C-alpha positions as CSV (number, residue, x, y, z in Angstrom):
1,M,30.4,28.8,-17.8
2,I,27.2,30.7,-16.7
3,A,24.5,28.8,-14.8
4,K,20.9,30.0,-15.3
5,V,19.2,29.6,-11.9
6,I,15.7,29.7,-10.5
7,V,15.8,30.7,-6.8
8,D,13.6,28.9,-4.3
9,I,11.4,31.9,-3.4
10,S,7.7,31.8,-4.3
11,A,7.1,35.4,-5.3
12,S,6.2,36.8,-8.7
13,D,8.9,39.5,-8.6
14,V,11.7,37.0,-8.4
15,D,10.1,34.4,-10.7
16,R,12.8,34.7,-13.3
17,V,16.2,33.4,-14.2
18,F,19.3,34.7,-12.4
19,D,22.9,34.3,-13.8
20,Y,25.7,32.9,-11.7
21,R,29.2,31.6,-12.4
22,A,29.2,27.8,-12.5
23,I,31.5,25.8,-10.3
24,D,32.7,22.2,-10.7
25,G,29.9,19.6,-10.5
26,V,27.2,22.0,-11.7
27,E,24.9,20.4,-14.4
28,C,21.4,21.2,-15.8
29,G,19.0,20.1,-13.1
30,S,21.4,20.5,-10.2
31,R,20.1,21.8,-6.9
32,V,22.5,24.5,-5.6
33,F,23.2,27.1,-3.0
34,V,23.6,30.6,-4.4
35,P,24.2,34.0,-2.8
36,F,21.0,36.0,-3.0
37,G,20.9,39.4,-1.3
38,R,22.5,38.9,2.1
39,Q,22.0,35.2,2.4
40,N,22.6,31.9,0.7
41,I,19.4,30.2,-0.6
42,E,18.6,27.1,-2.7
43,G,18.0,27.2,-6.4
44,Y,17.8,25.1,-9.5
45,V,20.1,25.2,-12.5
46,I,17.8,25.2,-15.6
47,A,20.4,25.8,-18.2
48,L,24.2,26.4,-18.8
49,S,25.5,29.1,-21.2
50,D,28.7,30.6,-22.4
51,T,27.4,34.1,-22.3
52,T,25.6,36.5,-19.9
53,D,24.2,40.0,-20.0
54,V,25.2,40.6,-16.4
55,P,28.4,42.7,-15.9
56,Q,31.3,40.6,-14.7
57,E,31.8,42.7,-11.6
58,K,28.2,41.9,-10.5
59,L,28.3,38.2,-11.4
60,K,28.5,35.9,-8.3
61,D,29.7,32.3,-8.0
62,I,27.4,29.4,-7.1
63,T,28.2,28.6,-3.4
64,S,27.9,24.8,-3.6
65,V,26.1,21.9,-5.3
66,L,23.7,20.2,-2.8
67,D,23.3,16.7,-4.3
68,D,25.5,13.9,-5.8
69,R,23.6,14.1,-9.0
70,P,21.1,16.4,-10.9
71,I,17.7,15.9,-9.4
72,V,15.6,17.6,-12.1
73,S,15.8,15.8,-15.4
74,K,15.7,17.4,-18.9
75,E,12.2,16.0,-19.1
76,F,11.1,17.9,-16.0
77,L,12.8,21.1,-17.1
78,Q,10.6,20.9,-20.2
79,L,7.6,19.9,-18.1
80,C,8.2,23.0,-16.0
81,D,8.0,25.2,-19.1
82,F,4.8,23.4,-20.2
83,M,3.1,23.8,-16.8
84,T,4.0,27.4,-16.2
85,E,2.5,28.3,-19.6
86,R,-0.5,26.0,-19.5
87,F,-1.6,26.5,-16.0
88,H,-0.1,30.0,-15.4
89,L,2.2,29.0,-12.6
90,R,5.4,30.4,-11.1
91,K,8.4,28.2,-12.1
92,I,9.5,27.7,-8.5
93,D,6.1,26.4,-7.5
94,V,6.3,23.8,-10.3
95,F,9.9,22.8,-9.2
96,R,8.6,22.2,-5.7
97,L,6.3,19.5,-7.1
98,F,9.3,17.6,-8.3
99,L,10.9,16.7,-5.0
100,P,9.9,15.9,-1.4
101,S,9.1,19.2,0.4
102,K,11.3,18.4,3.4
103,M,14.3,17.9,1.1
104,R,14.3,21.7,0.6
105,G,16.4,23.4,3.3
106,G,18.1,20.1,4.1
107,R,15.3,19.1,6.6
108,I,15.4,15.5,5.5
109,K,18.3,13.3,4.3
110,S,19.3,9.7,3.9
111,L,19.1,7.8,7.1
112,E,22.5,6.2,8.1
113,K,22.9,3.8,11.0
114,I,26.0,2.1,12.5
115,F,26.0,-1.7,12.1
116,V,28.2,-4.0,14.2
117,Y,29.5,-7.4,13.0
118,L,32.0,-9.9,14.3
119,N,35.6,-9.7,13.1
120,P,36.1,-13.0,11.1
121,D,39.5,-13.4,12.8
122,Y,37.7,-14.1,16.1
123,A,34.9,-16.3,14.8
124,E,36.8,-19.6,15.4
125,V,38.8,-18.5,18.5
126,D,38.0,-19.5,22.1
127,P,36.7,-16.2,23.6
128,A,38.5,-17.1,26.9
129,L,41.7,-16.0,25.1
130,F,40.6,-12.4,24.7
131,I,37.7,-11.9,27.1
132,K,38.2,-12.2,30.9
133,K,36.1,-14.8,32.6
134,S,34.6,-12.1,34.9
135,A,33.5,-10.0,31.9
136,T,30.1,-11.8,31.6
137,A,28.5,-8.9,29.7
138,Q,31.1,-9.2,27.0
139,H,30.8,-13.0,26.8
140,E,27.0,-12.6,26.5
141,V,27.1,-10.2,23.6
142,F,29.9,-12.1,21.9
143,E,27.9,-15.3,22.0
144,Y,25.0,-13.5,20.4
145,M,27.1,-12.1,17.6
146,L,28.5,-15.4,16.6
147,D,25.4,-16.2,14.6
148,A,23.8,-12.8,14.3
149,G,25.6,-11.3,11.2
150,A,25.4,-7.4,11.1
151,V,23.3,-5.9,13.8
152,E,22.4,-2.2,14.5
153,Q,24.5,-0.9,17.3
154,S,21.5,0.8,18.8
155,F,19.8,-2.6,19.1
156,L,22.9,-4.1,20.8
157,N,23.1,-1.2,23.2
158,A,19.5,-1.5,24.1
159,N,19.5,-5.3,24.7
160,F,23.1,-5.8,26.0
161,S,25.7,-3.8,27.9
162,A,26.6,-0.7,25.8
163,A,29.9,-0.6,27.7
164,A,30.6,-4.2,26.7
165,V,29.8,-3.4,23.0
166,R,32.1,-0.3,23.1
167,N,35.0,-2.4,24.6
168,L,34.8,-5.1,22.0
169,V,34.6,-2.5,19.2
170,S,37.6,-0.6,20.6
171,R,39.7,-3.8,20.6
172,G,38.7,-4.7,17.0
173,I,36.8,-7.9,18.0
174,F,33.7,-6.3,16.7
175,L,33.9,-4.2,13.5
176,T,31.5,-1.4,12.5
177,R,30.2,0.1,9.3
178,L,27.9,2.9,8.4
179,E,25.0,1.9,6.2
180,N,22.2,3.7,4.5
181,V,18.8,2.4,5.9
182,L,15.7,2.7,3.8
183,R,12.5,3.8,5.5
184,T,10.0,1.6,3.7
185,P,6.2,2.4,4.0
186,Y,3.8,-0.5,4.6
187,K,6.8,-2.9,4.6
188,N,4.7,-5.5,6.4
189,I,1.9,-5.7,3.9
190,V,2.8,-8.5,1.6
191,Q,0.9,-11.3,0.1
192,K,1.5,-14.2,-2.2
193,D,1.2,-13.5,-5.9
194,D,-2.4,-14.4,-6.7
195,R,-1.8,-14.3,-10.5
196,V,-4.9,-15.1,-12.5
197,V,-5.5,-16.2,-16.1
198,L,-7.0,-13.2,-18.0
199,N,-10.4,-13.8,-19.5
200,P,-10.9,-12.9,-23.2
201,E,-12.2,-9.4,-22.4
202,Q,-9.1,-8.6,-20.3
203,V,-6.8,-10.0,-22.9
204,A,-8.4,-7.8,-25.6
205,A,-8.1,-4.8,-23.3
206,V,-4.4,-5.4,-22.7
207,D,-3.8,-5.8,-26.4
208,T,-5.8,-2.6,-27.1
209,I,-3.8,-0.6,-24.6
210,L,-0.4,-1.8,-25.7
211,S,-1.1,-1.4,-29.4
212,S,-2.8,2.0,-29.3
213,D,-0.9,5.1,-30.3
214,K,-3.5,7.3,-28.4
215,P,-4.5,7.4,-24.7
216,T,-6.9,4.5,-23.9
217,L,-10.1,4.8,-21.9
218,L,-10.7,1.5,-20.1
219,F,-14.4,1.4,-19.4
220,G,-15.1,-1.5,-17.1
221,V,-17.9,-2.2,-14.6
222,T,-17.0,-2.5,-10.9
223,G,-15.3,-5.9,-10.3
224,S,-14.4,-6.4,-13.9
225,G,-10.7,-6.9,-13.3
226,K,-9.3,-3.6,-14.4
227,T,-6.4,-3.9,-11.9
228,E,-5.3,-7.2,-13.4
229,V,-5.3,-5.4,-16.8
230,Y,-3.1,-2.7,-15.4
231,L,-0.7,-5.3,-13.8
232,N,-0.3,-7.1,-17.2
233,C,0.3,-3.9,-19.0
234,I,3.0,-2.9,-16.4
235,E,4.6,-6.3,-16.7
236,N,4.9,-5.8,-20.5
237,T,6.3,-2.4,-19.9
238,L,9.0,-3.6,-17.5
239,R,10.0,-6.4,-19.8
240,A,10.6,-3.8,-22.5
241,G,13.1,-2.1,-20.2
242,K,10.8,0.8,-19.4
243,T,9.2,2.2,-16.2
244,A,5.6,2.8,-15.1
245,I,3.4,5.1,-13.0
246,M,0.2,3.9,-11.4
247,L,-2.1,6.6,-10.0
248,V,-5.0,6.0,-7.6
249,P,-7.4,8.7,-6.4
250,E,-7.5,8.1,-2.6
251,I,-4.7,7.6,-0.1
252,S,-7.0,4.9,1.5
253,L,-6.5,2.8,-1.6
254,T,-2.7,2.7,-1.5
255,P,-2.3,0.0,1.1
256,Q,-4.4,-2.4,-1.0
257,V,-2.8,-1.4,-4.2
258,M,0.7,-1.7,-2.7
259,R,-0.1,-5.2,-1.4
260,I,-1.1,-6.3,-4.9
261,F,1.8,-4.6,-6.6
262,R,4.4,-5.8,-4.2
263,S,3.2,-9.4,-4.6
264,R,3.7,-9.0,-8.4
265,F,6.8,-6.7,-8.6
266,G,8.5,-6.9,-5.2
267,D,11.1,-4.2,-4.5
268,D,10.6,-2.7,-8.0
269,V,7.6,-0.7,-6.5
270,A,7.9,2.6,-4.7
271,L,5.1,4.5,-3.1
272,L,4.5,8.3,-3.2
273,H,1.8,10.1,-1.4
274,S,1.3,12.8,1.3
275,G,0.4,10.3,4.0
276,L,4.0,9.0,4.3
277,S,6.4,10.2,6.9
278,D,9.0,12.7,5.6
279,G,11.7,10.0,5.7
280,E,9.6,7.4,3.9
281,R,8.7,9.8,1.1
282,F,12.3,10.9,0.7
283,D,13.6,7.3,0.5
284,E,10.9,6.1,-1.9
285,W,11.5,9.2,-4.1
286,R,15.3,8.5,-4.0
287,R,14.8,4.9,-5.0
288,L,12.9,6.0,-8.1
289,L,15.5,8.7,-8.9
290,T,18.3,6.1,-8.8
291,C,16.3,3.4,-10.7
292,D,16.3,1.1,-7.7
293,A,12.5,1.1,-8.2
294,R,10.9,1.1,-11.6
295,V,7.2,1.4,-10.7
296,A,5.7,4.4,-8.9
297,V,2.4,3.9,-7.1
298,G,0.5,6.8,-5.5
299,A,-2.0,9.5,-5.5
300,R,-2.0,12.6,-7.7
301,S,1.6,13.7,-6.8
302,A,3.0,10.5,-8.1
303,I,2.7,11.8,-11.6
304,F,5.9,13.7,-10.8
305,A,7.8,10.5,-9.9
306,P,11.5,11.0,-11.0
307,L,11.5,8.1,-13.4
308,D,13.4,8.0,-16.7
309,N,12.1,6.2,-19.8
310,V,8.5,6.0,-18.7
311,G,6.6,3.4,-20.8
312,L,3.1,3.4,-19.2
313,I,1.0,5.8,-17.1
314,V,-2.2,4.4,-15.5
315,I,-4.9,6.8,-14.1
316,D,-7.3,4.6,-12.1
317,E,-10.8,6.0,-11.4
318,E,-10.0,8.7,-13.9
319,H,-13.3,10.5,-13.2
320,D,-12.2,11.3,-9.6
321,T,-12.1,15.0,-8.7
322,S,-8.8,14.6,-6.7
323,Y,-6.9,14.5,-10.0
324,I,-7.4,18.2,-10.3
325,S,-5.3,20.3,-7.9
326,E,-7.3,23.2,-6.7
327,S,-4.7,24.9,-4.5
328,N,-1.5,26.5,-5.6
329,P,0.1,25.1,-7.8
330,R,-3.1,24.4,-9.7
331,Y,-2.8,21.7,-12.4
332,I,-4.7,18.9,-14.1
333,T,-3.1,15.5,-13.6
334,R,-4.3,14.1,-16.9
335,E,-2.6,16.9,-18.9
336,V,0.7,16.3,-17.1
337,A,0.4,12.6,-17.9
338,F,-0.2,13.4,-21.5
339,F,2.9,15.6,-21.6
340,R,5.1,12.9,-20.0
341,A,3.7,10.3,-22.3
342,K,4.4,12.3,-25.4
343,Y,8.0,13.1,-24.2
344,N,8.7,9.4,-23.4
345,G,6.7,7.7,-26.1
346,A,4.6,6.1,-23.4
347,K,1.1,4.6,-23.2
348,V,-1.6,6.2,-21.1
349,V,-4.6,4.3,-19.8
350,M,-7.5,5.9,-17.9
351,G,-9.8,3.4,-16.2
352,S,-13.3,3.8,-14.7
353,A,-16.7,2.2,-14.3
354,T,-18.1,5.7,-14.6
355,P,-15.8,7.8,-16.9
356,L,-16.2,11.5,-17.1
357,A,-18.7,12.5,-19.8
358,E,-15.8,14.5,-21.4
359,S,-13.6,11.4,-21.5
360,F,-16.3,9.2,-23.1
361,Y,-17.1,11.9,-25.6
362,A,-13.3,12.2,-26.5
363,A,-13.3,8.4,-27.0
364,E,-16.4,8.6,-29.3
365,K,-14.6,11.3,-31.3
366,G,-11.5,9.2,-31.7
367,E,-9.2,11.3,-29.5
368,Y,-8.9,8.3,-27.1
369,T,-9.1,4.6,-27.8
370,L,-11.9,2.8,-26.1
371,A,-11.5,-0.6,-24.4
372,R,-14.4,-2.3,-22.6
373,L,-14.9,-4.8,-19.8
374,I,-18.6,-5.3,-19.7
375,S,-18.9,-8.1,-17.1
376,R,-17.4,-8.9,-13.7
377,A,-14.3,-11.0,-13.8
378,N,-15.8,-13.7,-11.6
379,K,-19.0,-13.8,-13.7
380,R,-21.1,-12.8,-10.7
381,E,-24.2,-10.6,-11.1
382,M,-24.0,-6.9,-10.3
383,P,-25.7,-6.3,-6.9
384,K,-29.4,-5.4,-7.1
385,I,-30.2,-1.8,-6.3
386,D,-33.5,-1.3,-4.4
387,I,-34.7,2.3,-4.4
388,V,-36.5,3.4,-1.2
389,N,-38.8,6.4,-1.4
390,M,-38.1,8.3,1.9
391,C,-41.2,10.4,1.4
392,N,-43.3,7.2,1.9
393,E,-41.3,6.5,5.1
394,V,-42.3,9.9,6.4
395,T,-45.9,9.2,5.5
396,Y,-45.7,6.0,7.5
397,G,-44.4,7.9,10.5
398,N,-40.6,7.3,10.1
399,S,-38.8,10.6,10.0
400,G,-35.4,9.1,10.8
401,M,-32.4,8.5,8.5
402,F,-32.9,4.7,8.3
403,S,-35.8,3.3,6.2
404,A,-37.6,0.1,7.3
405,P,-36.1,-1.8,4.3
406,L,-32.6,-0.7,5.2
407,V,-33.0,-1.8,8.9
408,E,-34.4,-5.1,7.8
409,A,-31.6,-5.7,5.3
410,L,-29.0,-4.8,7.9
411,D,-30.6,-7.2,10.4
412,K,-30.5,-10.1,7.8
413,C,-27.0,-9.2,6.8
414,L,-25.6,-9.3,10.3
415,S,-27.6,-12.4,11.3
416,A,-26.0,-14.3,8.4
417,G,-22.5,-13.3,9.5
418,N,-21.9,-11.0,6.6
419,Q,-20.6,-7.4,6.5
420,A,-22.2,-4.1,5.4
421,I,-21.1,-0.7,4.2
422,L,-23.1,2.4,5.0
423,F,-22.3,5.4,2.9
424,L,-23.0,9.0,3.7
425,N,-20.8,11.7,2.1
426,R,-21.0,14.0,5.1
427,R,-18.7,13.8,8.1
428,G,-19.3,15.1,11.6
429,Y,-22.4,14.6,13.8
430,S,-24.7,17.3,12.2
431,S,-24.1,19.7,9.3
432,Y,-25.2,22.8,11.2
433,V,-26.8,23.9,14.5
434,M,-29.7,26.4,14.5
435,C,-31.8,28.2,17.1
436,K,-35.4,27.0,16.7
437,K,-36.7,30.3,18.2
438,C,-35.0,33.0,16.2
439,G,-33.4,31.0,13.3
440,Y,-29.8,31.9,14.2
441,V,-27.3,29.5,12.5
442,A,-23.8,29.1,13.9
443,K,-21.2,30.3,11.3
444,C,-17.4,30.6,11.3
445,D,-16.1,34.1,12.1
446,D,-13.6,33.9,9.3
447,C,-15.7,32.0,6.6
448,D,-19.1,32.4,5.2
449,V,-20.1,28.8,6.0
450,S,-22.0,27.0,8.7
451,L,-20.2,25.2,11.5
452,V,-20.4,21.4,11.7
453,Y,-21.0,19.8,15.1
454,H,-18.6,17.0,16.0
455,K,-20.0,15.1,19.0
456,D,-16.9,13.0,19.7
457,E,-15.1,16.3,20.7
458,N,-18.3,18.3,21.6
459,L,-17.0,21.0,19.3
460,L,-18.2,23.1,16.3
461,K,-15.7,23.0,13.5
462,C,-15.3,25.0,10.3
463,H,-14.5,22.5,7.5
464,Y,-12.8,25.3,5.4
465,C,-10.3,26.9,7.8
466,G,-10.3,24.4,10.6
467,K,-11.3,26.9,13.3
468,R,-13.0,25.4,16.4
469,Y,-15.7,26.7,18.7
470,S,-17.5,25.5,21.8
471,M,-20.9,23.8,21.3
472,L,-23.9,26.1,22.0
473,D,-25.9,25.6,25.1
474,L,-27.8,28.9,24.5
475,C,-28.5,30.8,21.4
476,P,-26.0,33.8,21.4
477,N,-28.7,35.9,19.6
478,C,-31.8,35.4,21.7
479,K,-30.5,33.2,24.6
480,S,-33.0,30.4,23.8
481,P,-31.9,26.9,24.9
482,H,-33.8,25.3,22.0
483,I,-30.9,24.4,19.6
484,K,-31.7,22.2,16.6
485,Q,-29.1,20.0,14.9
486,G,-29.1,19.8,11.1
487,F,-28.5,17.0,8.7
488,M,-26.8,13.9,10.0
489,G,-23.1,13.1,9.5
490,T,-21.2,9.9,9.8
491,E,-20.7,10.3,13.6
492,R,-24.5,10.3,14.1
493,I,-25.0,7.4,11.8
494,V,-22.6,5.3,13.9
495,E,-24.5,6.3,17.1
496,Q,-27.9,5.3,15.6
497,V,-26.6,2.0,14.3
498,K,-25.2,1.2,17.7
499,E,-28.6,1.9,19.2
500,M,-30.3,-0.5,16.7
501,F,-27.7,-3.2,16.7
502,P,-25.8,-3.0,20.1
503,S,-23.7,-6.0,19.4
504,A,-22.5,-4.9,15.9
505,R,-18.8,-3.9,15.6
506,I,-18.6,-0.7,13.7
507,V,-15.7,1.1,12.0
508,R,-16.0,4.8,10.9
509,M,-13.9,6.0,8.0
510,D,-13.8,9.7,7.2
511,N,-11.4,12.7,7.3
512,D,-11.7,12.8,11.1
513,T,-10.8,9.2,11.7
514,T,-7.9,9.0,9.2
515,R,-5.7,12.0,10.2
516,S,-3.0,9.9,11.8
517,K,-0.4,8.0,9.9
518,D,-1.4,4.6,8.7
519,A,-5.0,5.1,10.0
520,H,-6.4,4.1,6.6
521,L,-4.4,0.8,6.8
522,K,-5.6,0.1,10.3
523,L,-9.3,0.8,9.7
524,L,-9.5,-1.1,6.4
525,G,-7.5,-4.0,7.9
526,E,-9.8,-4.2,10.8
527,F,-12.8,-4.5,8.5
528,A,-11.1,-6.8,6.0
529,S,-10.1,-9.2,8.7
530,G,-13.6,-9.6,9.9
531,N,-13.1,-7.7,13.2
532,A,-15.8,-5.3,12.3
533,D,-19.3,-5.9,10.9
534,I,-20.2,-2.5,9.5
535,L,-18.1,0.1,7.8
536,V,-19.6,3.6,7.9
537,G,-17.9,6.2,5.7
538,T,-17.7,9.0,3.3
539,Q,-16.6,8.8,-0.4
540,M,-13.3,7.2,0.7
541,V,-15.2,3.9,1.1
542,A,-16.9,4.2,-2.3
543,K,-14.2,3.1,-4.7
544,G,-11.5,0.5,-5.3
545,H,-12.0,-1.6,-2.1
546,D,-12.5,-5.3,-2.4
547,F,-14.2,-7.0,0.6
548,A,-15.3,-10.6,0.0
549,N,-17.8,-10.7,2.8
550,V,-19.7,-7.5,2.0
551,T,-23.2,-8.3,0.9
552,L,-25.0,-5.1,1.7
553,V,-24.4,-1.5,0.9
554,G,-26.7,1.2,2.3
555,I,-26.7,4.6,0.6
556,I,-28.2,6.8,3.4
557,D,-28.8,10.0,1.5
558,A,-28.4,9.6,-2.3
559,D,-29.8,13.1,-2.9
560,M,-27.0,14.8,-1.1
561,S,-24.8,15.4,-4.1
562,L,-27.7,15.8,-6.5
563,H,-28.9,19.3,-5.6
564,F,-25.7,21.3,-5.7
565,S,-25.7,24.3,-8.0
566,D,-23.1,22.6,-10.2
567,F,-23.5,21.4,-13.8
568,R,-21.7,18.2,-12.8
569,A,-23.9,17.4,-9.8
570,V,-26.0,14.7,-11.6
571,E,-23.0,13.1,-13.1
572,R,-21.2,12.9,-9.7
573,T,-24.3,11.4,-8.1
574,F,-24.4,8.7,-10.8
575,Q,-20.6,8.1,-10.2
576,L,-20.9,7.8,-6.4
577,I,-23.9,5.5,-6.5
578,T,-22.3,3.2,-9.1
579,Q,-18.9,3.1,-7.3
580,V,-20.3,2.5,-3.8
581,A,-22.8,-0.1,-5.0
582,G,-19.9,-1.9,-6.6
583,R,-18.5,-2.8,-3.2
584,A,-21.2,-5.4,-2.6
585,G,-21.3,-8.9,-3.8
586,R,-17.8,-8.9,-5.3
587,E,-17.0,-12.6,-4.5
588,Q,-19.3,-15.7,-4.1
589,K,-22.1,-14.1,-2.0
590,P,-24.7,-12.0,-3.9
591,G,-25.0,-8.3,-3.0
592,T,-27.8,-5.9,-2.3
593,V,-27.9,-2.1,-2.3
594,I,-30.5,-0.1,-0.5
595,L,-30.6,3.4,-2.0
596,Q,-32.6,6.0,0.0
597,T,-33.9,9.1,-1.8
598,Y,-36.6,11.7,-1.5
599,T,-36.7,12.1,-5.3
600,P,-37.0,8.6,-6.7
601,G,-38.3,9.8,-10.0
602,H,-35.1,11.6,-11.0
603,Y,-33.6,10.0,-14.1
604,V,-30.2,9.5,-12.4
605,Y,-31.7,6.7,-10.3
606,K,-33.3,5.0,-13.2
607,Y,-29.9,4.7,-15.0
608,A,-27.9,4.0,-11.8
609,S,-30.1,1.2,-10.6
610,A,-29.8,-0.5,-14.1
611,Y,-26.0,0.1,-14.2
612,D,-26.7,1.8,-17.5
613,Y,-23.7,4.1,-17.9
614,E,-24.1,4.6,-21.6
615,G,-27.8,5.4,-21.4
616,F,-27.0,8.0,-18.7
617,Y,-24.1,9.3,-20.8
618,R,-26.4,9.8,-23.8
619,K,-28.8,11.9,-21.8
620,E,-26.1,13.9,-20.0
621,I,-24.0,14.7,-23.1
622,N,-27.2,16.0,-24.9
623,L,-27.9,18.3,-21.9
624,L,-24.3,19.5,-21.8
625,Q,-24.3,20.2,-25.6
626,T,-27.7,22.1,-25.3
627,T,-26.5,24.2,-22.4
628,S,-23.0,24.7,-23.7
629,F,-21.0,23.2,-20.8
630,P,-17.8,21.2,-21.1
631,P,-16.8,19.4,-23.2
632,F,-18.5,21.8,-25.6
633,T,-16.9,24.8,-23.9
634,D,-14.2,25.4,-21.4
635,I,-15.1,27.1,-18.1
636,F,-12.7,29.8,-17.0
637,R,-12.9,31.4,-13.5
638,V,-10.8,34.4,-12.4
639,L,-11.1,34.3,-8.6
640,V,-10.2,37.4,-6.6
641,S,-9.8,37.3,-2.8
642,C,-8.8,39.9,-0.3
643,E,-9.4,40.9,3.4
644,D,-10.3,44.4,2.1
645,E,-13.7,44.0,0.5
646,G,-13.3,47.3,-1.4
647,A,-10.0,46.3,-2.9
648,A,-11.5,42.9,-3.9
649,L,-14.4,44.8,-5.7
650,D,-12.1,47.1,-7.5
651,A,-9.8,44.3,-8.6
652,T,-12.8,42.3,-9.8
653,K,-14.0,45.3,-11.8
654,L,-10.6,45.7,-13.5
655,A,-10.5,41.9,-14.3
656,T,-14.0,42.2,-15.8
657,D,-13.2,45.2,-17.9
658,R,-10.1,43.6,-19.3
659,I,-11.9,40.3,-20.1
660,R,-14.7,42.1,-21.7
661,E,-12.1,43.7,-24.0
662,V,-10.9,40.2,-24.9
663,A,-14.5,39.1,-25.5
664,A,-15.0,42.0,-27.8
665,K,-12.0,40.8,-29.9
666,Y,-13.5,37.2,-30.1
667,P,-17.3,37.7,-30.0
668,N,-18.1,34.3,-31.3
669,A,-15.8,32.5,-28.8
670,F,-17.5,33.6,-25.6
671,V,-20.7,31.8,-24.7
672,Y,-21.1,33.3,-21.2
673,L,-19.3,36.1,-19.3
674,N,-20.3,37.6,-15.9
675,A,-18.8,38.9,-12.7
676,M,-20.3,38.1,-9.2
677,R,-19.5,37.3,-5.6
678,S,-18.5,33.7,-5.1
679,P,-21.2,31.4,-3.6
680,K,-19.0,31.1,-0.5
681,K,-18.5,34.9,-0.1
682,R,-15.7,34.7,2.5
683,I,-13.1,32.1,3.4
684,Q,-10.4,32.6,6.0
685,T,-11.3,36.3,6.5
686,K,-10.9,36.9,2.7
687,H,-13.8,38.3,0.6
688,R,-14.1,36.3,-2.6
689,M,-15.4,37.5,-6.0
690,Q,-15.2,35.9,-9.4
691,V,-15.4,36.4,-13.1
692,L,-17.0,33.4,-14.8
693,M,-16.9,32.6,-18.5
694,R,-17.5,29.8,-20.9
695,I,-15.4,29.8,-24.0
696,Q,-15.1,27.6,-27.1
697,P,-12.7,24.7,-26.2
698,H,-9.0,24.6,-27.1
699,R,-8.7,28.4,-27.5
700,D,-5.1,28.8,-26.2
701,D,-4.9,32.3,-27.6
702,I,-7.8,33.4,-25.4
703,R,-6.4,31.6,-22.4
704,A,-3.2,33.6,-22.7
705,E,-5.1,36.9,-22.8
706,I,-7.1,35.9,-19.7
707,Y,-3.9,35.1,-17.9
708,A,-2.6,38.5,-18.9
709,A,-5.7,40.2,-17.5
710,A,-5.2,38.3,-14.2
711,D,-1.5,39.4,-14.1
712,E,-2.6,43.0,-14.6
713,V,-4.9,42.8,-11.6
714,S,-2.1,41.3,-9.4
715,R,0.3,44.1,-10.4
716,T,-2.3,46.9,-9.9
717,F,-3.6,45.4,-6.6
718,P,-0.7,43.7,-4.8
719,Q,-2.7,43.1,-1.7
720,V,-5.2,41.0,-3.7
721,T,-4.8,37.3,-4.6
722,C,-5.9,36.7,-8.2
723,F,-5.7,33.4,-10.0
724,T,-7.3,31.6,-12.9
725,E,-8.9,28.2,-12.9
726,I,-9.9,26.1,-16.0
727,N,-12.8,23.7,-15.7
728,P,-12.6,23.7,-11.8
729,N,-14.3,20.9,-9.8
730,D,-15.8,23.4,-7.4
731,L,-17.3,26.7,-8.4
732,S,-18.4,27.7,-4.9
């Protein structure tokens, strides 16, 4: 029997199938060791065959099978084929998505521990008959074990005499056994099952989802009870003997989601996301593989949960940009979900208070089924959004980041014993530092971006490559000491709030404060328990969180996301405002939102303050149609990067020439085509150039030819990195 193997090397020249003689235990999907060159490396068996074109004398045997079962299912083998073709990926890069990274190379395995228990033959016997009176340490540990059951040997050794334990084990008085111990994430976050009776809107939504033969878009205002709809759909799925996947956009949401899901489904739930320890991730993945857990909860990567017979896939906050992977391997989570749903005959539900315009358009066209939740589950009013014109504040002599109405609202909120959330989607202390004399702006040596000042560490940081620099005392250009700090970040907001309200307890939540394991859980727990009065944060505080005592949300700079050179900028601004506003007034206390802007006349604020998603959608979809942007076209970007600027230019020219040939073949399909430097011209020492195009949607034939053009560039210029993105989140 011949095994067709993909070897675990991420390089285009070995991205193909190699033939080996199979050994006992080899099946499709097995992870194996194979001889490759002068070494043994890991690989994956993707097929078995009776024939091969390789001469017998050159055919080698598989060295060994690495697991007790195949770890890549037939579904995932087909998913690999789909993803390599659809997203133009190497097969091995896709396979690496299917299992915990530290499992490769044997860097993580099941955790086994020795447990000690009392031999039943000695349980009713006087210890004086087999333990000397003088052996007090043995008597002490024996007395403990009489009622203890099985105990980890490491615990006994740490709390009693290790020599006494060894003696009793050697004489058979204590017995030992080796047990597999699960490393369970968030094992202490449990709560009682607060099951609620669904209201008529929720019942109708559940019925729509379970009866639809198409993906369902669940459009529900913040606080409308979408999570309870998901839970009921999952319950129905499990009762039918199937499994389920629940995706959330932010790691910060997973502790809250796990608390809710464990209360409902207990040990049937497993968690998958990048914030887990290697051991936790492996054990949770293994529980799903062995069907010990039937519900996978997690961020984007949980779409690859190794579940069989999937009956339901939920994509919560479906509009979120995190569902598109923008580093290798690049993929769109929703398309992977649709493939898995089609393979398994599963339902897909995508929920949001602010769906993507493309999604709502697809629902209007009948590609998705639309289910609505138009009111909050507790019948409370949506929080009132007050728009503050910051231009007027400047006129009145207030040039700071806090308007008089926001300061007054904060004072009232804190005086009443309530909590507030302050939202600013910019971390650090200031977004840039500039010399006021000569105009010098501190930039990263390796990237074409300004450095951000972090006062906590007194450092300048590049948010693209992570490089750090000392803060400037003097301008390196003109030696002037007059250094200006740019736009405020979350660090500076915290500093100013402390000055205004010295007794307020403040928690800051951004990428800088949540790097350590379980930091999200700790910070959110501190705020939820009432040990903090104000939560200051970036977009990770904007969605999904449910705090009963929050009555005020302050949006410090609503314009920040509005003026990006991105056709989605207005839509993202509407989404952020609606999502963060929805954190206020979720329980019995009414909520207020103070929205600060320098452009109060912009139409996005009119619709956002009225929570009028459909009015906003109508205006936005008309603009997208008029300007031929998605969903009326697909945006393709061929991005070229190289440390050698000349090579990058030559590669971009070749890509442009080849794509122009494609455009000449399909003149009516191309709406736009141009080559240029990327807005961020250099990242991590590499010069970046791009070919941008807009093409009629669903043109897979053209997609294949664009991929072929990118491949030709990679072959011609091996020192250049060239890849293609489809409808990317970020065009910078």
